[in-house]
Each structure stands twice: as C-alpha cells, then as structure tokens.
PyMOL Python script that loads the backbone (N, CA, C, O; Angstrom):
from pymol import cmd

cmd.read_pdbstr("""\
ATOM      1  N   MET A   1       3.035  16.634  -8.421  1.00  0.00           N
ATOM      2  CA  MET A   1       4.408  15.912  -8.272  1.00  0.00           C
ATOM      3  C   MET A   1       5.201  17.065  -8.143  1.00  0.00           C
ATOM      4  O   MET A   1       6.005  17.055  -7.211  1.00  0.00           O
ATOM      5  N   GLN A   2       5.143  18.407  -9.122  1.00  0.00           N
ATOM      6  CA  GLN A   2       5.655  19.410  -8.668  1.00  0.00           C
ATOM      7  C   GLN A   2       6.161  20.279  -7.301  1.00  0.00           C
ATOM      8  O   GLN A   2       7.086  21.075  -7.142  1.00  0.00           O
ATOM      9  N   ALA A   3       5.102  19.741  -6.376  1.00  0.00           N
ATOM     10  CA  ALA A   3       5.360  20.286  -4.970  1.00  0.00           C
ATOM     11  C   ALA A   3       6.416  19.206  -4.574  1.00  0.00           C
ATOM     12  O   ALA A   3       7.402  19.459  -3.883  1.00  0.00           O
ATOM     13  N   PHE A   4       6.134  18.069  -5.045  1.00  0.00           N
ATOM     14  CA  PHE A   4       7.249  17.146  -3.903  1.00  0.00           C
ATOM     15  C   PHE A   4       8.485  17.797  -4.590  1.00  0.00           C
ATOM     16  O   PHE A   4       9.087  18.477  -3.759  1.00  0.00           O
ATOM     17  N   LEU A   5       9.102  17.829  -5.874  1.00  0.00           N
ATOM     18  CA  LEU A   5       9.985  18.648  -6.516  1.00  0.00           C
ATOM     19  C   LEU A   5      10.269  19.373  -5.486  1.00  0.00           C
ATOM     20  O   LEU A   5      11.082  19.117  -4.598  1.00  0.00           O
ATOM     21  N   SER A   6       9.593  20.291  -5.603  1.00  0.00           N
ATOM     22  CA  SER A   6       9.848  21.145  -4.845  1.00  0.00           C
ATOM     23  C   SER A   6      10.176  21.339  -3.186  1.00  0.00           C
ATOM     24  O   SER A   6      10.610  22.241  -2.470  1.00  0.00           O
ATOM     25  N   LEU A   7       9.790  20.198  -3.047  1.00  0.00           N
ATOM     26  CA  LEU A   7      10.031  20.038  -1.445  1.00  0.00           C
ATOM     27  C   LEU A   7      11.288  19.333  -1.115  1.00  0.00           C
ATOM     28  O   LEU A   7      11.959  19.591  -0.115  1.00  0.00           O
ATOM     29  N   MET A   8      11.519  18.621  -1.812  1.00  0.00           N
ATOM     30  CA  MET A   8      12.701  18.035  -2.107  1.00  0.00           C
ATOM     31  C   MET A   8      14.009  19.117  -2.744  1.00  0.00           C
ATOM     32  O   MET A   8      15.221  18.913  -2.813  1.00  0.00           O
ATOM     33  N   ALA A   9      13.512  19.836  -2.992  1.00  0.00           N
ATOM     34  CA  ALA A   9      14.976  20.854  -3.522  1.00  0.00           C
ATOM     35  C   ALA A   9      14.853  21.441  -2.737  1.00  0.00           C
ATOM     36  O   ALA A   9      15.894  22.094  -2.669  1.00  0.00           O
ATOM     37  N   TRP A  10      13.955  21.840  -1.650  1.00  0.00           N
ATOM     38  CA  TRP A  10      14.059  23.206  -0.796  1.00  0.00           C
ATOM     39  C   TRP A  10      14.566  22.208   0.216  1.00  0.00           C
ATOM     40  O   TRP A  10      15.538  22.833   0.640  1.00  0.00           O
ATOM     41  N   LEU A  11      14.552  20.950   0.955  1.00  0.00           N
ATOM     42  CA  LEU A  11      15.140  20.172   1.787  1.00  0.00           C
ATOM     43  C   LEU A  11      16.693  19.883   1.789  1.00  0.00           C
ATOM     44  O   LEU A  11      17.551  19.909   2.672  1.00  0.00           O
ATOM     45  N   SER A  12      16.706  19.555   0.237  1.00  0.00           N
ATOM     46  CA  SER A  12      18.580  19.582  -0.068  1.00  0.00           C
ATOM     47  C   SER A  12      19.398  20.731  -0.148  1.00  0.00           C
ATOM     48  O   SER A  12      20.621  20.696  -0.014  1.00  0.00           O
ATOM     49  N   GLY A  13      18.498  22.112  -0.441  1.00  0.00           N
ATOM     50  CA  GLY A  13      18.956  23.238   0.188  1.00  0.00           C
ATOM     51  C   GLY A  13      19.329  23.684   1.427  1.00  0.00           C
ATOM     52  O   GLY A  13      20.359  24.234   1.818  1.00  0.00           O
ATOM     53  N   ARG A  14      18.402  23.383   1.936  1.00  0.00           N
ATOM     54  CA  ARG A  14      18.390  23.583   3.621  1.00  0.00           C
ATOM     55  C   ARG A  14      19.342  23.000   4.126  1.00  0.00           C
ATOM     56  O   ARG A  14      20.324  23.554   4.619  1.00  0.00           O
ATOM     57  N   LEU A  15      19.045  21.226   4.015  1.00  0.00           N
ATOM     58  CA  LEU A  15      19.684  20.560   5.353  1.00  0.00           C
ATOM     59  C   LEU A  15      21.194  19.371   4.477  1.00  0.00           C
ATOM     60  O   LEU A  15      21.774  18.419   5.000  1.00  0.00           O
ATOM     61  N   ASN A  16      21.402  19.980   3.013  1.00  0.00           N
ATOM     62  CA  ASN A  16      22.377  19.146   2.220  1.00  0.00           C
ATOM     63  C   ASN A  16      23.503  20.439   2.320  1.00  0.00           C
ATOM     64  O   ASN A  16      24.087  20.510   1.238  1.00  0.00           O
ATOM     65  N   ARG A  17      23.911  21.318   3.130  1.00  0.00           N
ATOM     66  CA  ARG A  17      24.855  22.193   2.847  1.00  0.00           C
ATOM     67  C   ARG A  17      26.348  21.401   3.278  1.00  0.00           C
ATOM     68  O   ARG A  17      27.504  21.805   3.152  1.00  0.00           O
ATOM     69  N   ASN A  18      25.847  20.190   3.802  1.00  0.00           N
ATOM     70  CA  ASN A  18      27.564  19.661   4.627  1.00  0.00           C
ATOM     71  C   ASN A  18      27.248  18.370   4.417  1.00  0.00           C
ATOM     72  O   ASN A  18      26.324  18.369   3.605  1.00  0.00           O
ATOM     73  N   GLU A  19      27.599  17.011   4.796  1.00  0.00           N
ATOM     74  CA  GLU A  19      27.243  16.007   4.561  1.00  0.00           C
ATOM     75  C   GLU A  19      26.582  15.579   6.451  1.00  0.00           C
ATOM     76  O   GLU A  19      26.306  14.388   6.594  1.00  0.00           O
ATOM     77  N   ARG A  20      26.470  16.053   7.117  1.00  0.00           N
ATOM     78  CA  ARG A  20      25.257  16.154   8.260  1.00  0.00           C
ATOM     79  C   ARG A  20      24.146  15.597   7.998  1.00  0.00           C
ATOM     80  O   ARG A  20      23.584  14.534   8.258  1.00  0.00           O
ATOM     81  N   GLY A  21      23.785  17.261   6.986  1.00  0.00           N
ATOM     82  CA  GLY A  21      22.248  16.815   6.811  1.00  0.00           C
ATOM     83  C   GLY A  21      21.886  15.830   5.537  1.00  0.00           C
ATOM     84  O   GLY A  21      20.811  16.061   4.983  1.00  0.00           O
ATOM     85  N   GLN A  22      22.530  14.973   5.134  1.00  0.00           N
ATOM     86  CA  GLN A  22      22.526  13.942   4.265  1.00  0.00           C
ATOM     87  C   GLN A  22      21.649  13.184   5.060  1.00  0.00           C
ATOM     88  O   GLN A  22      20.678  13.864   5.389  1.00  0.00           O
ATOM     89  N   GLY A  23      21.620  12.055   5.488  1.00  0.00           N
ATOM     90  CA  GLY A  23      21.150  11.671   6.268  1.00  0.00           C
ATOM     91  C   GLY A  23      19.877  12.031   6.793  1.00  0.00           C
ATOM     92  O   GLY A  23      19.122  11.059   6.773  1.00  0.00           O
ATOM     93  N   THR A  24      19.201  13.360   7.388  1.00  0.00           N
ATOM     94  CA  THR A  24      18.225  13.671   7.765  1.00  0.00           C
ATOM     95  C   THR A  24      17.513  13.785   6.303  1.00  0.00           C
ATOM     96  O   THR A  24      16.334  13.465   6.145  1.00  0.00           O
ATOM     97  N   VAL A  25      18.231  14.208   5.386  1.00  0.00           N
ATOM     98  CA  VAL A  25      17.018  14.392   3.760  1.00  0.00           C
ATOM     99  C   VAL A  25      16.479  12.364   3.936  1.00  0.00           C
ATOM    100  O   VAL A  25      15.365  11.843   4.000  1.00  0.00           O
ATOM    101  N   GLU A  26      17.721  11.836   3.955  1.00  0.00           N
ATOM    102  CA  GLU A  26      17.566  10.173   3.263  1.00  0.00           C
ATOM    103  C   GLU A  26      16.328  10.027   4.541  1.00  0.00           C
ATOM    104  O   GLU A  26      15.416   9.490   3.913  1.00  0.00           O
ATOM    105  N   TYR A  27      15.972  10.159   5.549  1.00  0.00           N
ATOM    106  CA  TYR A  27      15.247   9.480   6.252  1.00  0.00           C
ATOM    107  C   TYR A  27      13.749  10.727   5.750  1.00  0.00           C
ATOM    108  O   TYR A  27      12.654  10.169   5.687  1.00  0.00           O
ATOM    109  N   VAL A  28      13.762  11.731   5.544  1.00  0.00           N
ATOM    110  CA  VAL A  28      12.462  12.332   4.914  1.00  0.00           C
ATOM    111  C   VAL A  28      11.672  11.519   4.238  1.00  0.00           C
ATOM    112  O   VAL A  28      10.519  11.119   4.399  1.00  0.00           O
ATOM    113  N   LEU A  29      13.150  11.209   2.835  1.00  0.00           N
ATOM    114  CA  LEU A  29      12.786  10.615   1.426  1.00  0.00           C
ATOM    115  C   LEU A  29      11.736   9.345   2.187  1.00  0.00           C
ATOM    116  O   LEU A  29      10.517   9.188   2.125  1.00  0.00           O
ATOM    117  N   LEU A  30      12.414   8.854   2.639  1.00  0.00           N
ATOM    118  CA  LEU A  30      11.796   7.121   2.764  1.00  0.00           C
ATOM    119  C   LEU A  30      10.431   7.550   3.734  1.00  0.00           C
ATOM    120  O   LEU A  30       9.360   7.347   3.162  1.00  0.00           O
ATOM    121  N   ILE A  31      10.353   8.007   4.857  1.00  0.00           N
ATOM    122  CA  ILE A  31       8.959   8.394   5.239  1.00  0.00           C
ATOM    123  C   ILE A  31       8.018   8.696   4.036  1.00  0.00           C
ATOM    124  O   ILE A  31       7.191   7.920   3.559  1.00  0.00           O
ATOM    125  N   LEU A  32       8.294   9.960   3.634  1.00  0.00           N
ATOM    126  CA  LEU A  32       7.830  10.195   2.295  1.00  0.00           C
ATOM    127  C   LEU A  32       6.647   9.092   1.705  1.00  0.00           C
ATOM    128  O   LEU A  32       5.441   8.997   1.479  1.00  0.00           O
ATOM    129  N   GLY A  33       8.133   8.223   1.624  1.00  0.00           N
ATOM    130  CA  GLY A  33       8.031   6.723   0.242  1.00  0.00           C
ATOM    131  C   GLY A  33       6.713   6.452   0.970  1.00  0.00           C
ATOM    132  O   GLY A  33       5.585   6.684   0.533  1.00  0.00           O
ATOM    133  N   VAL A  34       7.094   5.836   2.343  1.00  0.00           N
ATOM    134  CA  VAL A  34       6.461   4.972   3.008  1.00  0.00           C
ATOM    135  C   VAL A  34       4.313   5.472   3.154  1.00  0.00           C
ATOM    136  O   VAL A  34       3.374   4.720   2.893  1.00  0.00           O
ATOM    137  N   VAL A  35       4.264   6.641   3.546  1.00  0.00           N
ATOM    138  CA  VAL A  35       3.507   7.763   3.323  1.00  0.00           C
ATOM    139  C   VAL A  35       2.615   7.296   2.107  1.00  0.00           C
ATOM    140  O   VAL A  35       1.670   6.509   2.153  1.00  0.00           O
ATOM    141  N   LEU A  36       3.098   7.920   1.069  1.00  0.00           N
ATOM    142  CA  LEU A  36       2.594   7.359  -0.229  1.00  0.00           C
ATOM    143  C   LEU A  36       2.191   5.696  -0.696  1.00  0.00           C
ATOM    144  O   LEU A  36       1.189   5.565  -1.398  1.00  0.00           O
ATOM    145  N   PHE A  37       2.730   4.840  -0.425  1.00  0.00           N
ATOM    146  CA  PHE A  37       2.595   3.927  -0.610  1.00  0.00           C
ATOM    147  C   PHE A  37       1.219   3.681   0.638  1.00  0.00           C
ATOM    148  O   PHE A  37       0.165   3.253   0.168  1.00  0.00           O
ATOM    149  N   LEU A  38       1.258   3.877   1.727  1.00  0.00           N
ATOM    150  CA  LEU A  38      -0.201   3.751   2.145  1.00  0.00           C
ATOM    151  C   LEU A  38      -1.384   4.465   1.425  1.00  0.00           C
ATOM    152  O   LEU A  38      -2.351   3.845   0.983  1.00  0.00           O
ATOM    153  N   ILE A  39      -1.263   5.551   1.356  1.00  0.00           N
ATOM    154  CA  ILE A  39      -2.555   6.126   0.589  1.00  0.00           C
ATOM    155  C   ILE A  39      -2.568   5.154  -1.009  1.00  0.00           C
ATOM    156  O   ILE A  39      -3.553   4.687  -1.581  1.00  0.00           O
ATOM    157  N   VAL A  40      -1.840   5.118  -1.214  1.00  0.00           N
ATOM    158  CA  VAL A  40      -1.942   4.533  -2.600  1.00  0.00           C
ATOM    159  C   VAL A  40      -2.671   3.159  -2.282  1.00  0.00           C
ATOM    160  O   VAL A  40      -3.796   3.061  -2.772  1.00  0.00           O
ATOM    161  N   SER A  41      -2.194   2.050  -1.516  1.00  0.00           N
ATOM    162  CA  SER A  41      -2.487   1.418  -0.688  1.00  0.00           C
ATOM    163  C   SER A  41      -4.148   1.184  -0.652  1.00  0.00           C
ATOM    164  O   SER A  41      -4.787   0.260  -1.154  1.00  0.00           O
ATOM    165  N   ALA A  42      -4.740   2.612   0.293  1.00  0.00           N
ATOM    166  CA  ALA A  42      -5.753   2.212   0.780  1.00  0.00           C
ATOM    167  C   ALA A  42      -6.516   3.016   0.020  1.00  0.00           C
ATOM    168  O   ALA A  42      -7.670   2.903   0.434  1.00  0.00           O
ATOM    169  N   LEU A  43      -6.462   3.821  -0.939  1.00  0.00           N
ATOM    170  CA  LEU A  43      -7.290   3.844  -2.156  1.00  0.00           C
ATOM    171  C   LEU A  43      -7.366   2.616  -2.758  1.00  0.00           C
ATOM    172  O   LEU A  43      -8.449   2.033  -2.694  1.00  0.00           O
ATOM    173  N   ALA A  44      -5.913   1.793  -3.665  1.00  0.00           N
ATOM    174  CA  ALA A  44      -6.418   0.532  -4.222  1.00  0.00           C
ATOM    175  C   ALA A  44      -7.165  -0.426  -3.315  1.00  0.00           C
ATOM    176  O   ALA A  44      -7.419  -1.475  -3.906  1.00  0.00           O
ATOM    177  N   LEU A  45      -7.567  -0.392  -2.148  1.00  0.00           N
ATOM    178  CA  LEU A  45      -8.037  -1.661  -1.477  1.00  0.00           C
ATOM    179  C   LEU A  45      -9.503  -0.757  -1.034  1.00  0.00           C
ATOM    180  O   LEU A  45     -10.259  -1.213  -0.176  1.00  0.00           O
ATOM    181  N   GLN A  46      -9.719   0.259  -1.572  1.00  0.00           N
ATOM    182  CA  GLN A  46     -10.885   1.137  -1.203  1.00  0.00           C
ATOM    183  C   GLN A  46     -12.184   0.112  -1.096  1.00  0.00           C
ATOM    184  O   GLN A  46     -12.959   0.141  -0.140  1.00  0.00           O
ATOM    185  N   ASP A  47     -12.283  -0.605  -1.980  1.00  0.00           N
ATOM    186  CA  ASP A  47     -13.529  -1.352  -2.924  1.00  0.00           C
ATOM    187  C   ASP A  47     -13.476  -2.408  -1.668  1.00  0.00           C
ATOM    188  O   ASP A  47     -14.276  -2.286  -0.740  1.00  0.00           O
ATOM    189  N   VAL A  48     -12.951  -2.963  -1.679  1.00  0.00           N
ATOM    190  CA  VAL A  48     -12.320  -4.427  -0.972  1.00  0.00           C
ATOM    191  C   VAL A  48     -12.888  -4.195   0.421  1.00  0.00           C
ATOM    192  O   VAL A  48     -13.721  -4.930   0.951  1.00  0.00           O
ATOM    193  N   LEU A  49     -12.247  -2.874   1.073  1.00  0.00           N
ATOM    194  CA  LEU A  49     -12.516  -2.480   2.614  1.00  0.00           C
ATOM    195  C   LEU A  49     -14.059  -2.239   2.331  1.00  0.00           C
ATOM    196  O   LEU A  49     -14.756  -2.651   3.258  1.00  0.00           O
ATOM    197  N   SER A  50     -14.634  -1.778   1.475  1.00  0.00           N
ATOM    198  CA  SER A  50     -15.846  -0.718   1.538  1.00  0.00           C
ATOM    199  C   SER A  50     -16.737  -2.102   1.664  1.00  0.00           C
ATOM    200  O   SER A  50     -17.761  -1.976   2.334  1.00  0.00           O
ATOM    201  N   GLY A  51     -16.496  -3.316   1.145  1.00  0.00           N
ATOM    202  CA  GLY A  51     -17.663  -4.329   0.557  1.00  0.00           C
ATOM    203  C   GLY A  51     -17.366  -5.176   1.805  1.00  0.00           C
ATOM    204  O   GLY A  51     -18.207  -5.993   2.180  1.00  0.00           O
ATOM    205  N   ALA A  52     -16.566  -5.067   2.261  1.00  0.00           N
ATOM    206  CA  ALA A  52     -16.188  -6.122   3.948  1.00  0.00           C
ATOM    207  C   ALA A  52     -16.843  -5.118   5.290  1.00  0.00           C
ATOM    208  O   ALA A  52     -17.294  -5.515   6.364  1.00  0.00           O
ATOM    209  N   ILE A  53     -16.708  -3.732   4.789  1.00  0.00           N
ATOM    210  CA  ILE A  53     -17.611  -3.134   5.685  1.00  0.00           C
ATOM    211  C   ILE A  53     -19.468  -3.267   5.728  1.00  0.00           C
ATOM    212  O   ILE A  53     -20.258  -3.242   6.672  1.00  0.00           O
ATOM    213  N   ALA A  54     -19.625  -3.387   4.514  1.00  0.00           N
ATOM    214  CA  ALA A  54     -21.144  -3.523   4.261  1.00  0.00           C
ATOM    215  C   ALA A  54     -21.897  -5.034   4.760  1.00  0.00           C
ATOM    216  O   ALA A  54     -23.090  -5.220   5.002  1.00  0.00           O
ATOM    217  N   LYS A  55     -20.659  -6.107   4.824  1.00  0.00           N
ATOM    218  CA  LYS A  55     -21.464  -7.315   4.978  1.00  0.00           C
ATOM    219  C   LYS A  55     -21.521  -7.311   6.136  1.00  0.00           C
ATOM    220  O   LYS A  55     -22.650  -7.310   6.625  1.00  0.00           O
ATOM    221  N   ILE A  56     -20.164  -7.308   7.179  1.00  0.00           N
ATOM    222  CA  ILE A  56     -19.976  -6.406   8.694  1.00  0.00           C
ATOM    223  C   ILE A  56     -21.334  -6.093   9.247  1.00  0.00           C
ATOM    224  O   ILE A  56     -21.959  -6.810  10.028  1.00  0.00           O
ATOM    225  N   SER A  57     -21.794  -4.725   8.662  1.00  0.00           N
ATOM    226  CA  SER A  57     -23.270  -3.816   8.890  1.00  0.00           C
ATOM    227  C   SER A  57     -24.009  -5.402   8.925  1.00  0.00           C
ATOM    228  O   SER A  57     -24.170  -6.210   9.840  1.00  0.00           O
ATOM    229  N   THR A  58     -24.412  -5.418   7.275  1.00  0.00           N
ATOM    230  CA  THR A  58     -25.437  -6.391   7.439  1.00  0.00           C
ATOM    231  C   THR A  58     -25.933  -7.561   8.689  1.00  0.00           C
ATOM    232  O   THR A  58     -26.918  -7.678   9.418  1.00  0.00           O
ATOM    233  N   TRP A  59     -24.598  -8.355   8.460  1.00  0.00           N
ATOM    234  CA  TRP A  59     -24.561  -9.551   9.632  1.00  0.00           C
ATOM    235  C   TRP A  59     -24.871  -9.121  11.085  1.00  0.00           C
ATOM    236  O   TRP A  59     -25.396  -9.887  11.893  1.00  0.00           O
ATOM    237  N   ILE A  60     -24.488  -7.751  11.388  1.00  0.00           N
ATOM    238  CA  ILE A  60     -24.619  -7.172  12.913  1.00  0.00           C
ATOM    239  C   ILE A  60     -26.401  -7.137  12.985  1.00  0.00           C
ATOM    240  O   ILE A  60     -27.110  -7.715  13.810  1.00  0.00           O
ATOM    241  N   ALA A  61     -26.739  -6.448  12.080  1.00  0.00           N
ATOM    242  CA  ALA A  61     -27.915  -6.044  11.804  1.00  0.00           C
ATOM    243  C   ALA A  61     -28.754  -6.748  11.804  1.00  0.00           C
ATOM    244  O   ALA A  61     -29.825  -6.311  12.226  1.00  0.00           O
ATOM    245  N   GLY A  62     -28.696  -8.056  11.374  1.00  0.00           N
ATOM    246  CA  GLY A  62     -29.610  -8.837  11.240  1.00  0.00           C
ATOM    247  C   GLY A  62     -29.190 -10.376  12.668  1.00  0.00           C
ATOM    248  O   GLY A  62     -29.373 -11.573  12.446  1.00  0.00           O
ATOM    249  N   GLN A  63     -28.551  -9.691  14.190  1.00  0.00           N
ATOM    250  CA  GLN A  63     -28.493 -10.379  14.757  1.00  0.00           C
ATOM    251  C   GLN A  63     -29.787  -9.642  15.654  1.00  0.00           C
ATOM    252  O   GLN A  63     -30.304  -8.525  15.629  1.00  0.00           O
ATOM    253  N   ASN A  64     -30.001 -10.839  16.416  1.00  0.00           N
ATOM    254  CA  ASN A  64     -31.194 -10.347  17.717  1.00  0.00           C
ATOM    255  C   ASN A  64     -30.553 -10.456  18.589  1.00  0.00           C
ATOM    256  O   ASN A  64     -29.557 -11.177  18.525  1.00  0.00           O
ATOM    257  N   ALA A  65     -30.870  -9.811  19.676  1.00  0.00           N
ATOM    258  CA  ALA A  65     -29.856  -9.364  20.956  1.00  0.00           C
ATOM    259  C   ALA A  65     -30.741 -10.738  22.240  1.00  0.00           C
ATOM    260  O   ALA A  65     -31.853 -11.268  22.255  1.00  0.00           O
ATOM    261  N   PRO A  66     -29.542 -10.830  23.112  1.00  0.00           N
ATOM    262  CA  PRO A  66     -29.998 -11.945  23.601  1.00  0.00           C
ATOM    263  C   PRO A  66     -30.946 -11.461  24.788  1.00  0.00           C
ATOM    264  O   PRO A  66     -31.549 -12.287  25.473  1.00  0.00           O
TER     265      PRO A  66
END
""", "prot")
cmd.dss("prot")
cmd.show_as("cartoon", "prot")
cmd.util.cbc("prot")
cmd.orient("prot")
C-alpha cells in the first residue's frame, strides 16, 4: 500500500504542475483501480474456476475418441 501511495505522490508531483496533467493522473488512477479490481476478483474466484476446470478435464478424459 505504501508503494501505491508513493506512486500516486510521484505522479501527482510529475503531472500536476498545472491543470494540464490532472486528466492524466485521473486516468492512471482509474486504470489502477480497474486492474486492482480484476486481480482481487480473480483471486476471489480462484477456487470456483479451478473446480470448474477440474470437472471439465475429468469429463474430457472420460470421452472416447470416435
């Protein structure tokens, strides 16, 4: 979390010298939020996805070739 805050402070210092960089910082923070959401979602659904993959693999292994 400290690294994220340091990155925000660095970006704010680099891009927020005037109003021109403000939009860029907002887009970067939005993208970081989406990425963090996707990572948390993937970790939360890891058990569900691994169970589904195991069932599909078992089903495929049980099929006979024509």
